[in-house]
C-alpha positions in Angstrom: -0.4 0.1 -0.1 1.4 3.2 -0.9 0.7 6.4 1.2 1.2 9.8 -0.8 2.0 12.9 1.3 1.5 16.3 -0.2 4.2 18.5 1.7 2.5 21.4 0.6 -0.8 20.8 2.3 1.1 18.5 5.4 4.1 20.2 6.2 7.0 17.9 7.9 7.2 18.9 11.7 10.1 17.9 13.8 8.4 16.7 16.7 11.3 15.2 18.7 13.4 19.0 17.9 10.5 20.6 19.2 10.0 18.4 22.5 13.9 19.0 23.2 13.3 22.3 22.3 10.1 22.9 24.4 9.6 20.1 27.2 11.6 21.1 29.5 10.6 25.1 29.7 6.9 23.6 29.4 7.7 20.8 32.2 9.2 24.1 34.4 6.1 25.6 33.9 3.4 22.6 34.6 5.6 22.2 38.0 5.4 26.0 38.9 2.1 25.9 38.2 0.5 22.8 40.5 3.0 24.8 43.5 1.3 27.7 43.0 -2.3 25.6 42.6 -1.2 24.0 46.0 0.0 27.2 47.7 -3.1 28.8 47.0 -5.2 25.5 48.0 -3.4 26.0 51.3 -4.1 29.6 51.3 -7.4 29.6 51.1 -8.0 26.6 53.7 -5.9 28.4 56.3 -7.8 31.7 55.7 -11.0 29.5 56.3 -9.4 28.3 59.8 -8.0 31.7 60.3 -11.7 33.4 60.1 -13.4 30.3 62.1 -10.5 31.3 64.9 -11.7 35.6 64.5 -15.2 34.2 65.0 -14.7 32.4 68.2 -12.3 35.2 69.6 -14.9 37.8 68.7 -17.9 35.7 70.5 -15.4 35.4 73.6 -14.7 39.2 73.3 -18.3 39.6 73.2 -19.3 37.4 76.0 -16.5 39.2 78.0 -18.2 42.5 77.3 -21.5 41.1 78.0 -20.1 39.9 82.1 -18.1 43.3 82.3 -21.3 45.2 81.2 -23.7 42.9 83.8 -20.6 43.3 86.8 -20.6 47.0 86.3 -24.5 47.5 86.3 -24.3 45.3 89.5 -21.6 47.2 90.9 -23.7 50.5 90.3 -26.6 49.4 92.5 -27.3 52.1 95.1 -27.0 48.8 97.8 -23.6 47.7 96.3 -22.2 51.7 95.7 -19.9 51.0 98.7 -18.7 48.0 97.9 -17.1 49.7 94.4 -15.7 52.6 96.2 -13.7 50.6 98.3 -12.6 48.2 95.8 -11.2 51.2 93.5 -9.3 52.7 96.7 -7.9 49.5 97.7 -6.7 49.1 94.0 -5.2 52.3 93.5 -3.1 51.6 96.9 -2.2 48.3 95.7 -0.8 49.4 92.7 0.4 52.9 94.0 2.3 51.0 97.0 3.9 48.3 93.9 5.3 51.5 92.2 9.1 51.8 92.6 10.5 55.0 92.8 13.9 53.3 92.2 12.8 51.4 89.1 11.3 53.9 87.5 15.2 56.1 87.3 17.0 52.5 86.1 14.4 52.4 83.1 14.5 56.2 82.7 18.2 55.8 83.0 19.2 53.9 80.2 17.1 55.5 77.4 17.5 58.7 78.8 19.8 60.8 76.2 22.9 63.1 77.0 22.2 66.2 77.3 18.6 65.6 79.0 17.6 65.7 82.7 14.3 64.7 84.8 13.3 67.8 86.7 9.9 65.8 88.4 8.2 62.3 87.7 4.4 62.5 88.9 2.8 58.9 89.0 -0.5 58.2 88.0 -3.5 55.8 87.3 -5.9 56.0 84.4 -9.2 55.3 84.1 -8.3 51.7 82.7 -6.0 50.7 85.5 -3.0 51.8 83.7 0.2 53.3 85.5 0.9 56.2 83.7 3.9 59.0 84.5 3.9 62.1 83.9 7.7 63.5 83.1 8.8 67.2 83.0 12.8 66.7 81.6 14.6 69.6 80.8 17.7 70.4 78.0 18.7 72.4 75.2 16.8 71.3 72.3 13.9 69.7 71.0 16.0 67.2 69.2 16.9 65.3 73.0 12.9 65.2 73.5 12.1 63.6 70.4 14.8 61.2 70.7 14.1 60.3 74.3 10.5 59.4 73.4 11.8 57.0 70.6 14.2 55.3 73.0 10.9 55.4 75.8 8.8 53.6 72.9 11.2 51.2 71.6 11.6 50.0 75.4 9.6 47.1 77.0 8.9 49.6 79.7 7.2 52.7 78.2 4.3 52.5 76.1 2.4 55.1 74.4 5.0 58.0 74.7 4.1 61.5 73.4 5.5 65.2 74.0 2.0 67.1 75.6 3.8 70.6 76.1 7.2 72.2 75.3 8.2 76.3 77.1 11.3 78.0 76.5 12.9 78.8 79.6 16.4 79.8 80.7 17.1 78.0 84.1 19.4 79.8 86.6 23.1 78.2 86.7 21.7 76.2 84.3 21.9 75.8 80.0 19.0 74.0 79.7 16.5 75.9 77.5 13.5 73.8 77.0 11.1 72.5 79.4 9.0 69.4 78.1 6.2 67.7 79.6 5.9 63.9 78.5 3.7 61.1 79.2 3.8 58.0 79.1 2.2 54.2 80.0 4.4 52.5 82.7 4.8 48.7 82.3 7.0 48.0 85.7 9.0 44.5 85.5 7.7 41.7 87.3 9.8 40.8 90.3 9.6 36.8 89.5 10.2 37.5 85.5 13.5 39.6 86.7 14.8 36.7 89.0 14.1 34.5 86.2 15.8 36.7 83.6 19.2 37.1 85.8 19.5 33.2 86.3 
């Protein structure tokens, strides 16, 4: 049996040469596609788990908020106001007693830039029961105060640090020309954590 092939209508194709040239890139492209597809599927599964965890966390937060609102409503009753006021007073007293001046000065010494010094410190307790300190520092330039704020924010002891006010003032017998009022939330180091860190 004789088969006639007209090369004008059926051009000759070298399949082997095609696969030698493009086989490896096509195989690599297929592998990359499979890896990307696998990553996408893993991402979808992970996103579903994350959404589930977020929903559970939001439900827990809502439940805690309801408990807190219920407790606050109960404490606000006329017959419980004395207990609430006494509790607030005792909590405030305990927090003030736990405040260590030595520890605060040690923590400030580590972040205080040269050319700046503390004029006064005033500890306070915020409405959210957070320990807050109000600093009055003196120096020769605002750059030093901004440097102090950055160092305090990068430390583990001070948070939400900001300059409240500044005033130009020449102090007698000193080169200080500017006074800054700085507020920061203070997180004292727990004694147990300190002793464990030193072991």
